C-alpha positions as CSV (number, residue, x, y, z in Angstrom):
1,X,-26.2,221.8,-153.2
2,X,-25.5,225.7,-153.6
3,X,-25.6,227.4,-150.2
4,X,-28.5,229.8,-150.2
5,X,-27.6,233.6,-150.5
6,X,-29.0,236.0,-147.4
7,X,-31.7,238.2,-148.3
8,X,-31.0,241.7,-148.1
9,X,-32.8,243.3,-145.1
10,X,-35.8,245.1,-146.0
11,X,-35.3,248.7,-145.4
12,X,-37.5,250.3,-143.3
13,X,-40.0,252.8,-144.2
14,X,-38.4,256.5,-143.9
15,X,-40.8,259.9,-143.1
16,X,-40.7,263.0,-145.3
17,X,-38.4,264.6,-142.6
18,X,-35.9,262.0,-143.2
19,X,-36.0,262.9,-146.8
20,X,-36.2,266.5,-146.8
21,X,-32.9,266.4,-144.4
22,X,-30.7,263.9,-146.5
23,X,-30.2,266.0,-149.8
24,X,-29.5,269.2,-148.4
25,X,-27.5,267.6,-145.7
26,X,-25.4,265.4,-148.8
27,X,-25.2,268.5,-150.7
28,X,-23.3,270.6,-148.0
29,X,-21.2,267.7,-147.1
30,X,-20.0,267.0,-151.0
31,X,-19.1,270.5,-151.0
32,X,-17.6,270.4,-148.3
33,X,-15.4,266.4,-148.4
34,X,-14.2,267.1,-152.3
35,X,-11.2,269.5,-151.4
36,X,-10.6,267.4,-148.3
37,X,-10.6,264.0,-150.3
38,X,-8.4,265.6,-152.7
39,X,-5.8,267.2,-150.6
40,X,-6.1,263.6,-149.0
41,X,-5.0,262.0,-152.4
42,X,-2.4,264.3,-153.0
43,X,-0.8,263.7,-149.7
44,X,-0.7,259.9,-149.8
45,X,1.0,260.2,-153.2
46,X,3.5,262.3,-152.2
47,X,4.5,260.3,-149.3
48,X,4.5,256.8,-151.1
49,X,6.8,259.1,-154.0
50,X,8.7,260.2,-150.7
51,X,9.0,256.9,-149.7
52,X,9.9,254.9,-152.9
53,X,12.5,257.7,-153.4
54,X,13.9,259.3,-150.3
55,X,12.9,257.4,-147.1
56,X,13.7,253.8,-147.7
57,X,17.1,254.4,-149.5
58,X,18.2,257.0,-146.6
59,X,16.8,254.0,-144.3
60,X,18.6,251.3,-146.0
61,X,21.9,253.4,-146.0
62,X,21.4,254.5,-142.1
63,X,21.2,250.8,-141.5
64,X,24.1,250.0,-143.2
65,X,26.1,252.9,-141.6
66,X,24.6,251.4,-138.2
67,X,25.8,247.9,-139.1
68,X,29.3,249.3,-140.0
69,X,29.9,251.6,-137.3
70,X,28.2,249.6,-134.4
71,X,27.5,246.2,-134.7
72,X,30.4,244.9,-136.6
73,X,33.0,246.6,-134.7
74,X,31.4,244.7,-131.7
75,X,31.1,241.7,-133.4
76,X,34.7,241.6,-134.1
77,X,35.4,242.8,-130.6
78,X,33.3,240.0,-129.1
79,X,34.9,237.3,-131.8
80,X,38.5,238.2,-131.8
81,X,39.3,240.0,-128.5
82,X,36.7,239.2,-125.8
83,X,36.0,235.5,-126.6
84,X,39.6,234.8,-127.0
85,X,40.6,236.4,-123.5
86,X,37.6,234.9,-121.6
87,X,38.6,231.4,-122.8
88,X,42.4,232.5,-121.5
89,X,40.7,233.6,-117.6
90,X,38.9,230.4,-117.7
91,X,41.7,228.3,-118.2
92,X,43.7,230.4,-115.7
93,X,40.8,230.2,-113.4
94,X,40.6,226.6,-113.7
95,X,44.4,226.4,-113.5
96,X,45.0,228.6,-110.5
97,X,41.6,228.0,-108.6
98,X,39.5,224.8,-109.5
99,X,42.6,222.7,-109.7
100,X,43.8,223.6,-106.0
101,X,40.4,224.2,-104.5
102,X,38.9,220.5,-105.6
103,X,42.6,219.1,-104.3
104,X,42.4,220.8,-101.0
105,X,39.0,219.6,-100.7
106,X,39.6,215.9,-101.6
107,X,43.2,215.3,-99.5
108,X,41.9,218.2,-96.7
109,X,38.8,219.0,-96.0
110,X,37.3,215.4,-96.9
111,X,39.6,213.4,-94.3
112,X,39.1,216.4,-91.4
113,X,34.8,216.1,-91.9
114,X,35.1,212.0,-91.6
115,X,37.1,213.0,-88.5
116,X,34.7,215.5,-87.2
117,X,31.5,213.0,-88.1
118,X,33.2,210.4,-86.4
119,X,33.7,212.5,-82.9
120,X,30.4,213.9,-83.4
121,X,28.8,210.2,-83.5
122,X,30.4,210.0,-80.8
123,X,29.2,212.5,-78.5
124,X,25.9,212.0,-79.5
125,X,26.0,208.6,-78.6
126,X,27.1,209.6,-74.9
127,X,24.2,212.3,-75.4
128,X,21.7,209.7,-76.0
129,X,22.9,207.8,-72.8
130,X,22.8,210.7,-70.4
131,X,19.5,211.2,-72.1
132,X,18.0,207.9,-71.4
133,X,19.2,206.6,-68.1
134,X,19.2,210.5,-66.4
135,X,16.9,213.1,-67.4
136,X,14.3,210.7,-68.5
137,X,13.7,209.4,-64.5
138,X,14.2,212.9,-63.1
139,X,11.8,214.2,-65.6
140,X,9.0,211.8,-65.0
141,X,9.7,212.4,-61.2
142,X,8.9,216.0,-61.4
143,X,6.2,215.5,-63.9
144,X,4.4,213.3,-61.2
145,X,5.0,216.0,-58.7
146,X,3.8,218.7,-60.9
147,X,0.5,216.7,-61.6
148,X,-0.5,216.2,-58.3
149,X,0.1,220.0,-57.6
150,X,-2.2,220.4,-60.8
151,X,-5.3,218.6,-59.2
152,X,-5.8,220.2,-56.2
153,X,-5.1,223.7,-58.1
154,X,-7.7,222.6,-60.7
155,X,-10.3,221.8,-57.8
156,X,-9.5,225.2,-56.1
157,X,-10.6,226.8,-59.4
158,X,-13.8,225.1,-60.3
159,X,-15.3,226.1,-56.7
160,X,-13.7,229.9,-57.3
161,X,-15.4,229.8,-61.2
162,X,-19.0,228.8,-60.1
163,X,-19.2,231.5,-57.3
164,X,-18.1,233.9,-59.4
165,X,-20.7,232.7,-62.3
166,X,-23.8,232.6,-59.6
167,X,-22.7,236.1,-59.0
168,X,-22.4,237.4,-62.6
169,X,-26.0,235.8,-63.5
170,X,-27.4,237.3,-60.4
171,X,-26.0,240.6,-60.3
172,X,-25.4,241.4,-64.0
173,X,-27.1,239.2,-66.9
174,X,-30.7,239.2,-64.9
175,X,-31.0,242.9,-64.6
176,X,-29.7,243.5,-68.1
177,X,-32.1,241.1,-69.6
178,X,-35.1,242.7,-67.9
179,X,-33.8,246.3,-69.1
180,X,-33.5,245.2,-72.6
181,X,-37.0,243.2,-72.6
182,X,-39.0,246.0,-70.6
183,X,-37.3,249.2,-71.6
184,X,-34.7,249.3,-74.6
185,X,-37.3,246.9,-76.9
186,X,-40.5,249.5,-76.4
187,X,-38.3,252.3,-77.4
188,X,-36.8,250.6,-80.5
189,X,-40.2,249.6,-82.0
190,X,-41.1,253.5,-80.8
191,X,-38.4,254.8,-83.3
192,X,-38.7,252.4,-85.9
193,X,-42.4,253.6,-86.4
194,X,-41.1,257.2,-86.7
195,X,-38.2,256.3,-89.4
196,X,-40.4,254.4,-91.2
197,X,-43.1,257.6,-91.1
198,X,-40.1,260.1,-92.0
199,X,-39.1,257.8,-94.8
200,X,-42.9,257.4,-96.6
201,X,-42.8,261.0,-96.3
202,X,-39.6,261.9,-97.6
203,X,-40.5,259.2,-100.7
204,X,-43.6,260.7,-101.6
205,X,-42.4,264.3,-101.5
206,X,-39.1,263.2,-103.7
207,X,-41.5,261.3,-106.4
208,X,-43.9,264.8,-106.8
209,X,-41.7,267.2,-106.6
210,X,-38.5,265.8,-108.9
211,X,-39.0,262.3,-110.1
212,X,-42.7,262.6,-111.9
213,X,-41.5,266.2,-113.6
214,X,-38.1,264.2,-114.8
215,X,-40.1,261.6,-115.9
216,X,-42.3,263.8,-117.5
217,X,-39.1,266.0,-119.4
218,X,-37.5,262.8,-120.7
219,X,-40.5,261.5,-122.2
220,X,-42.5,264.4,-123.6
221,X,-38.9,266.5,-124.3
222,X,-36.0,264.9,-124.3
223,X,-36.5,261.5,-126.4
224,X,-38.2,263.5,-129.1
225,X,-35.7,265.5,-129.2
226,X,-33.1,262.8,-128.9
227,X,-34.4,261.0,-132.2
228,X,-34.8,264.2,-134.0
229,X,-30.6,264.5,-133.5
230,X,-30.3,260.9,-133.9
231,X,-31.6,260.8,-137.1
232,X,-29.6,264.0,-138.2
233,X,-26.6,262.4,-136.9
234,X,-27.0,259.1,-138.6
235,X,-27.7,261.3,-142.1
236,X,-25.2,263.5,-141.7
237,X,-22.8,260.1,-141.4
238,X,-24.3,258.4,-143.9
239,X,-23.4,261.8,-146.2
240,X,-20.0,261.9,-144.8
241,X,-19.7,258.3,-146.1
242,X,-21.4,258.8,-149.6
243,X,-19.4,262.0,-149.9
244,X,-16.1,260.6,-149.1
245,X,-16.8,257.8,-151.8
246,X,-18.0,260.4,-154.6
247,X,-14.8,262.6,-153.8
248,X,-12.6,259.6,-154.3
249,X,-14.2,259.2,-157.4
250,X,-14.0,262.5,-158.6
251,X,-10.2,262.7,-157.1
252,X,-8.9,259.9,-159.2
253,X,-10.3,261.3,-162.7
254,X,-8.8,264.8,-161.7
255,X,-5.3,262.8,-161.2
256,X,-6.1,260.8,-164.3
257,X,-6.4,264.0,-166.1
258,X,-3.3,265.9,-164.4
259,X,-0.9,262.4,-165.1
260,X,-2.3,262.6,-168.8
261,X,-1.5,266.1,-169.0
262,X,1.5,265.5,-167.7
263,X,2.3,262.7,-169.8
264,X,1.2,264.7,-172.8
265,X,3.3,267.9,-171.8
266,X,6.1,266.7,-170.7
267,X,7.2,262.6,-170.5
268,X,5.7,262.4,-174.6
269,X,8.0,265.2,-175.6
270,X,10.9,263.8,-173.8
271,X,10.1,260.4,-175.2
272,X,10.3,261.3,-178.6
273,X,13.4,263.5,-178.1
274,X,14.8,260.2,-176.8
275,X,14.1,258.3,-179.4
276,X,14.0,260.5,-182.5
277,X,17.1,262.4,-181.4
278,X,19.3,261.1,-178.4
279,X,19.6,257.2,-179.6
280,X,20.5,258.0,-183.5
281,X,23.1,260.7,-182.1
282,X,24.0,257.7,-179.7
283,X,24.6,254.8,-182.2
284,X,26.6,257.7,-184.4
285,X,28.8,258.3,-181.7
286,X,28.9,254.7,-180.2
287,X,29.9,253.4,-184.4
288,X,31.6,256.2,-185.4
289,X,34.1,257.1,-182.4
290,X,33.5,254.7,-179.6
291,X,34.1,251.6,-181.2
292,X,37.5,252.7,-183.1
293,X,38.7,253.8,-179.7
294,X,38.0,250.6,-178.1
295,X,39.5,248.4,-180.8
296,X,42.6,251.1,-180.4
297,X,42.8,250.6,-176.9
298,X,42.6,246.9,-177.1
299,X,45.4,246.8,-179.8
300,X,47.4,248.7,-177.7
301,X,46.7,246.6,-174.6
302,X,47.5,243.3,-176.9
303,X,50.9,245.4,-177.9
304,X,51.9,246.3,-174.5
305,X,51.0,242.2,-172.9
306,X,53.3,241.0,-175.9
307,X,56.2,243.3,-175.0
308,X,55.9,242.9,-171.7
309,X,56.0,238.8,-172.1
310,X,58.9,239.3,-174.4
311,X,60.7,241.8,-171.1
312,X,59.9,239.2,-169.0
313,X,61.0,235.9,-171.0
314,X,64.5,238.1,-171.7
315,X,65.0,238.8,-167.9
316,X,64.5,235.6,-166.9
317,X,67.1,234.0,-169.6
318,X,69.7,236.9,-168.5
319,X,68.9,235.6,-165.2
320,X,69.6,231.9,-165.9
321,X,72.8,232.7,-167.8
322,X,74.0,235.1,-165.0
323,X,73.0,231.9,-162.4
324,X,74.9,229.0,-165.1
325,X,77.7,231.7,-165.3
326,X,78.4,232.4,-161.8
327,X,77.8,228.7,-159.9
328,X,78.0,226.6,-163.4
329,X,75.1,224.2,-164.7
330,X,73.2,221.9,-161.7
331,X,73.8,218.5,-161.2
332,X,71.3,216.3,-163.3
333,X,69.4,214.0,-160.8
334,X,70.7,210.5,-161.0
335,X,68.1,207.7,-162.5
336,X,66.8,205.4,-159.0
337,X,65.6,202.0,-160.3
338,X,62.0,201.6,-159.4
339,X,60.5,198.4,-158.4
340,X,57.4,199.2,-160.5
341,X,58.1,198.4,-164.2
342,X,58.1,201.5,-166.8
343,X,54.6,202.9,-168.1
344,X,55.2,200.8,-171.5
345,X,55.3,197.8,-170.0
346,X,52.5,196.0,-168.4
347,X,52.1,192.8,-165.5
348,X,51.1,189.8,-166.9
349,X,50.8,186.0,-165.1
350,X,54.4,184.7,-166.7
351,X,56.3,188.1,-166.0
352,X,58.6,188.3,-162.7
353,X,58.3,191.8,-161.8
354,X,58.4,191.2,-158.2
355,X,61.5,190.6,-155.7
356,X,60.3,186.9,-155.1
357,X,60.4,186.1,-159.1
358,X,63.4,188.3,-160.4
359,X,66.0,185.8,-162.0
């Protein structure tokens, strides 16, 4: 089943005020927007032309120049100077620092550390014996003495605390509770009653003098004015959108007219001159001048190559004759008997071509 298409929302009914505002606003906005849209379209076309013909080639040239001046030298410096230098320094550091340090650690520090650990274990065992056999009994005796002293002091402190607590209760707490109950509480109730009355009076005065007039102004003045301004703003916004689209159509028509006018005034005459005048003249020049000149140039080049080849052959022969006259004929290599049969002969089961089956 095909999905049901959503129905357009029903348009709300509009009053005569909206209709009376819409038409003048759209006419004024259209008159103001058409020149702006045409200027905008002209700027867009100019920007695209400059981007395709100037900015993009210049950007590519600058990018290539930046690579040639900054990237490639640094890449070559890194690849052919810094990397080999770093590898050499790493090898020197390994040979001069790492290997000696590892040898010192393995052959000097490790045995010395083992010896210190053995001495430390002996000292620790002695300290454990002193702690278990000497310090622990002395500490227990001292703790027993302190525990006795602490029990006596605790009993004395409990008595003192009880006496102080009784004095504080009857001299401070009881009078304070009486003052709070019979003096401060009635005064606080009276103060809260006065504050509540002042708050109610201020509330009604503020409501009558400020809140109700402000509410009336908001309800009967600002809301209607805001609705009228909202209608005007919405109509202006819709008129701007409508005028922008209409101006785009007008600008497109004007642009096409100017393009057609430019084509018929400049492009078509130039194309006719190129096809009807320059092309036949170019063909005549090519057939009558360029091709004979090219054939003559090829013939001259061919004769020059043949002359140079003959001169090289003569020089090579003269050099060979001079070498033969000065040093004699070169010795010929002696033929060496090969274990393999010559190319004309082939191996068979009955032929003796190996060292074990030769006669």
